[in-house]
N, C-alpha and C positions, 0 to 999 in steps of 0.2 A: 575274378570276381574280385580283387584287389582293385580295380580298378574303381570301380563302380563304388565301392566303399572307402573310396579318396576321394573322389566328385562330389558324396555323403559328405564330407569331413567338409571339406573348404569353402561349400557352399551353407552347409554350420558357423562354421571359423569370420567366414563374412557377414550374415547375417549375425552372429552375435558381436561386429562392427559396430554395422550399425547400432545397433543396442547402446552399446554405451555413451558416459556421458555425455556432450561438449565441450562444456569446460568441466574442471575442478570445484570441489566445492565451497572451497578459500581464496579461488578467482573473483575478481570487484569489475565485473562485466558495466556498460555504460546503464542497461536495465538494470541491474542494481542498485547505483546509484542513483536512479530518475527514482528507483520503488526505495528507497531508505531517506528518501528528500519528500515526499510525497509523506511517510511514513510518520519525520520527523515535522513536521511544518501539523499535520495531523494530531500532533501527540500537543504541541506549545499550544495547540488550540485546543482540545478535552482539557488540556488544567489553565487553558485562561477563562475558558465556560466554565467550568468548576469553581473557580475561585469570582465569579462575574456569578456566579450564584449564591455564592456563601456572605461574599460583602458586595452588596447591591452596592452601586456608584453614589454619590452624594454628588458629584457637576451634572451638568445636565445632559451633557454626554458622557454616553455607559461606553468609558474606550477600553473595556477584558472585554463586552457582549460581541462587540462588532471587528474586537481582533478574530473571538473563538467563532464566530458569523465565517469572515474570512477565510480564515486558515483550516477549516472543517469544510468552507467548499470550494477550495483547491489542494486540500490535498484528499477528499473521497473522487475530485472529476479524475486528480493528476491518477493513480490509484485505475481509475478505473479504464483508464487511457491503456496504462501500461500492463492489463489484467488483459484489453482485447489484442492488444499487439505482440502479445507472448507466443511466442511456439512450441510451451511444452508445458510439462507440469515444474513445482516444486523443481531445485535442483537440479535445475540444465542454465541457467544460470540470466533467466527473465526478465528475475524478481518479481517472482508469483508472491512470494510469502509478504512482501514487502509491499505489494500493490495491495492484496486485502488486508493488509495490516493500516495503506489508505482509508480504507475505502471505509472499516469499523471504525478508528479512528477520528476520523473525520467525521462519518455523520452522528460521533455522540458531538463531536466541539460541533457542529453545525448548530445540534439538538439545544444544548443546552447555550451556545450562545444566540440561538431563539428565544428561547421562553425565558430569556435576561434580559434579552430587550424587551421581550414581550411585555417585563411584571417592569419595570422603568417605567416604559412607555402610562402603562394604564395611572402609576403612582400622579406624574405631569400636570 
């Protein structure tokens, strides 16, 4: 009977080993770096979009609106790629949280940049 218990314990410890996270929570992986870059780019676009909506451009080219639109699209697409290639959930080192932030902030930036661009085109 002891041999059966020891076999079950070995199987259980092997299963627990497979369930352990692959990386530590503080480890900065390549996927996390790409996701962070996507989130930061999208955040910059969201800030530029907020400025573009708050203060209309005086010149012919609304630079803030174009920057917001471009940064939003780049951040959202990069976040989608990170999420599509992730092997696990949050905390596995695949950049899932940063990818989600990149998608959400990128959509906000793209919408605000698009609205500011549309408003500037209507005036001219």
